[in-house]
N, C-alpha and C positions, 0 to 999 in steps of 0.2 A: 255197755250201751249208756250213752249220755242221755241225761234226761233234762231238756230246756223247758222251762216255763216261758210262754208267750201272753204278756198282759195287753190287751186292747180292749177297751168299752167304747163308748162313743155312739155314734150314729150305724147306720145300716151298712151305707156304703163304704164307711172307713174299717169296718170290721170284714165286709165282703172282698175288700182288696188285700186282706192279708191270708185269704185263702190259696192264692196261687203261690204265695210265696211258702207257706208250709206244705203246700203239695209238693215243691220242687225240692224242701228241703228232706222230707221223709224219702222221695224218690231218690234223689240222689245220694243220701246218706242212710245206709241200712241199719246203723248202729245207735240213731237218733229216736229217741221217744220224745213225744211234745206233749205238754198238758197248756190247752188254751184256756185263759181266763177271762170271761166275758159275761153279758148279760144272758138268763136263759135264754130268752126269744131266740137268740143266734146259733143254739146248738145244733139246729139241722145242717149249717152252713159246713161243719166238720165232720160229721157221722160218717162219710164214706171213706174218709183218709185213714189208712192203718198205721199203727202206732200213734195215734193222736187222740189223747182224751179231752175231757171238755169240765172245765170246773165253774160253775154257776155263781156269779157274784149278787150278792143280796145288797143292793147300796142303800136300799130303804130300810133294811132292818138290821139283821146281825153285823154286816159289813160295814155300817153307817157311821161317818165321823171317825177322829183319831183313834179312838178305842175299837173301833169296828175295823179299822185297817190293820191294828196291831193283830187282832183275831184274825184276820185274812192273812197276814203273814205267817203266825203259827199254825193254821190249818194248810198252807202251803207248804212250809218249812218240812212238814210231815212226809210229804212226798219225796224227800231227799233230792232236791234238783241240784245238777251241776252248775245250772247258770238261768237266769233271771233276764228275759228279754223285754224290756218296755217299750212296745211300739207305741204307747198311748203319749207318754211324755208331759204329763199335767200333774198337777198337785197331788192328786190323790195316788196315781202311779208312783210319782217320785217317792212318796212317804214309804211305799212299801218297797222300793227297790233302795232304799237307804237302809231299811231292817235288813234286807237280803244282804248289801253290801257289809255292813257293820258285823254279820254273822259269818263272812269270809266266803260268801257264795259270789263267783263272778257274776258282774251284772254288764248291761250295754242298754244304749236307749237310742231312740230313732231321732236323728237330727231331721226337723221339721223345715229347716230352712227359711225360718222366719224373716231374717233380713232379706233374703232373695226376694221373698214374696211380696215383702211391703215395697221393694223397688218395682216390682212388677204393677202393682196395685195404686200406687199413689198417682195422684193427678198431675204432678210437676214433675220433670226431669224423669220420667217413665222408663225404666228400663224393660224394653219389651223383647223378650228372648224365652224359649222353652226352657222350664226349670226340669231339674229331675224327678222322675215319679214317684210317689209314695210307695209303690209297689218296690222300685228299685231301693228306694231309700231303706226300706225293711229288710232288703237283702244284705244292705252295706251293715245293718245292725248286728244281723247274725253273724258276717264276717270277722267280728269280734272275739266270737266261740270257735275260730279256726273253718267255719263252714263257708267256701265260696260258692254260694246257691247260683246256678245259672237258670236264666229264664226262658232261653230260647228253644229248650228240647224237653219241658215237660209234657208228662201224658195229661190231657184235660177230660173230664167225664165224658161217655158216651150218654147219648140221650136215653132218659128214663123210660122203663115200660110204664105206661099209663095205666092207671087202675080202672075199674069199672066205674067208679063215681065220677073220674076225670071225664074217662070217654062218654058219659051220658052228658056231660056239657059240652065238650069239644065235637062230637062225631068221629068218625075215622079220617085219619089225615089222607086227603087225596089232592091238596091243593098247597101251596106255598102259605106256611104260617108265619104271620108277621105279628108280633107282640106290640103293643103301643103302650105307653106309660107317660102320660101327659102332664103328670104333677110333679113338683118338688117343693122342698121346706120352704122355700121363700119364692113370693111372686115376681122376682127380679131375674128366676129362672126358668118360669113357665112360659111356653108358646102360647100366644092369645086364643081363647077358647073359639073365637069366630075363625081363625086361620086353622085350628086343629080339626075342626069340623069338617072345612073344605077338604084338607089333607085326607080325613077319613072317607070323604063322598068319592073323591077323586080314585083312591086307591080301592074302594068298593066296586067301581064300575067295571075294572078289570077282573074277571071271574078267575084268574088263576091264583088270587090271593085269599085266605081265611083270616079275618083280623079278631085280635083279641085285646079287649081293653083292659088294664090294670090299675087298680089303686085301691085305697083303703079308707074306711070310715064312712059314715052315711053321708057326709056332704059329696064327699068324692064321688061315691056309688051314683050318688042323683045325677051328679054331673055326666059320667059317663053314660048313664040310662039316656040322658038327652042326646049327647053326642053319637050314639047307636044309630038314631035317626031311623028305626025301623028297617035297617038294611039286612039283608039276608045272610049277608057272608060277614056280618059283626057281630061279635059276641062280647057280651061284658062280665068279666070274670069274677071282678071284685065283690067279696063279700062270701064267695062260695066255697073258697079253697082253704085250707091251711097253710102255713108257710112253705112248709114240706112239700104239698101236693102242688102249690104254686111253681115251685123251684124244679118239680119234674114236669110240669106243662112248659115251663121256660126253656126247660133242656130241650124240648123237641121244635122250637121255634127255627125258621131259617134267618131270622132277622128281628131284633128289638130296637123299635125306636122309643127313643127316651130323651129326658132332658138331663142336665147334670145332675144325676140324682142316685140313689141307692139301686134302683131298677136296673141301670146300666153296669153296675158292678157287679150285681148279681147275675146278669146275662152272661158277662164277660167271665167270671169265674167258673160258670159252666160251659164254656167252649162255643156260646154264640156269638154271632156278629152283631154288634152294634152299630146302630147311629144314632149320634147324639148331638142335640140342640143346645146352643150356647147363647145366653143374654149377656147379663151384666158380668159373669165369670167367663172363664177362657180354659181352653184345654193346657196352654202353656203354664197354669198354676201346679202341675203335676197330679191333675186328677182326671186325666184320660185313662179312660177303662183298660183294663189289661190286656193285651194283645192286639189293641186295636191301633189304627195310624191316623194320623191327622186328616188322611182322606175321608175318615168314617165322621168326620165333624162338619157341622155347619154353623158358623158364627156369626154373629150381629157384626154390619157394617161399620170398620174403625174409622173409615174416613169420614163419616157423618158424626161417629160418636168416638172420638179418640182417646177417652179417659178409660174404656174398657179396656181389661177388667177392672172395675171399680173396687172389687174385695176378691178374696179368695172363694168366701162360701156363699155370696149373694147377699148378705146381711145388711148390705149398705146401699141406701137410696141416694141417687143422684140427682138433683133437679134439671129436668129437661130430658131426662133418659128413660123414661116411663115406656116409650115404644119402639125400643132399640130392637126386639126381635121381629118386630114387623118389618124389618129390612131383610129378613128370610123368607123368600117367597115361597107359598105353597107348592107352586110349581117345581122347585128346586128340593123341595124335600120328597115329593113324589119322585122326580126323577131320580134322586139318590137312593131311594127304597129301591126302585125299580133295577137300578144298575148293582147295587151291593146284593141282593137278593136273586141274582141269576144262577 
C-alpha cells in the first residue's frame, strides 16, 4: 500500500478541483492511500472517498509561521508517507515540500502554468487559446509517483438521500431542481444583480422548475431574499444548511448556474451539470469546472472587450470594462439553462 500526502489549501473552488483527481486516483489504484492536507472547513469534500484521510491544518495556530510549518512536517512525517504531492505550490507548501525532500521522501508539485496564464491575460500581444485545466495539471503531478490517472472513466457520486431537515426546506422533488449561485469573490465575475433578478423571474414563470438560491453571509443572504421576489418556486437556501447538507442538496440538482466561483466546482465534483457565466475571467485560463464542456459556459463579448480575460482570478479592474457581463443577455442564460436541463 502506497501512501501519498496531497497538500492543497487556498480557496473553496481550488480545493474542490482536487476531488475528482483524488477520486480517480483511489478508484484506479487500489493499492493507494491518500491523506489530504487542507483547512478544516473542507473535510466534507473528501469524507465519501475510500482510503482517503483528512489532516486539518491550523494556519492561524499551531501551524503558523516557519516553526509552525516545521511542526506540520513533523506531524505529517509520522504518517510515514511514500510521497508528498504539492497541489498548492506556494511559499507555505514549498517549505513543507523541502522538508520532505530533505528527508528522502519523493515529492512533486503542480505546475500552474503561470507564464501561459500571463500570456493569456496581458492586454497587448495576448495569446488567446485554451490552457490545460487545473484538474489535468494535478493529474500530471501524480504521474511523478507512477500514477497515470485517467479522468474520463471515474465514477462520480450519486445524489444523496436528503435528510428531514433539508426536505423541510426543499419539499419533495417533483420538478427540475436548478441551483443558482450568483456571487463570486470579485465583482468582476458577478452577473449584474438586475439581470440576475430577471433570469430568476423568467425561469420562475416556467412551472417545471424549482429554483434554489445559494450564498453565504448576512449581506449575500439579504440580497438573495430580495432576488427571491416572493416567487413560489424560488427558495433561498443561504444560511439554513451546513456545508455537508448543502452538498447533499446540490447533488440532487439537475443543473447549477454559477459564476466563475467555488459553487461551480462543488457542483461539478458531485457530478452535477454546471452552466458558468464569465466576466473579466475566461474558461480558457484552466478553471473550467470538471467534466463540463465549453458549451456549458457563457462569456462576455470579446469583440467589444478584447482585453478579456484581464486576469486569472478576476482581481484586476480595467477602466471601461465595468459592464462586460451585460453583454450576456438574460434570454441567452435562460435558453441555455432550458437546453442543458432537458
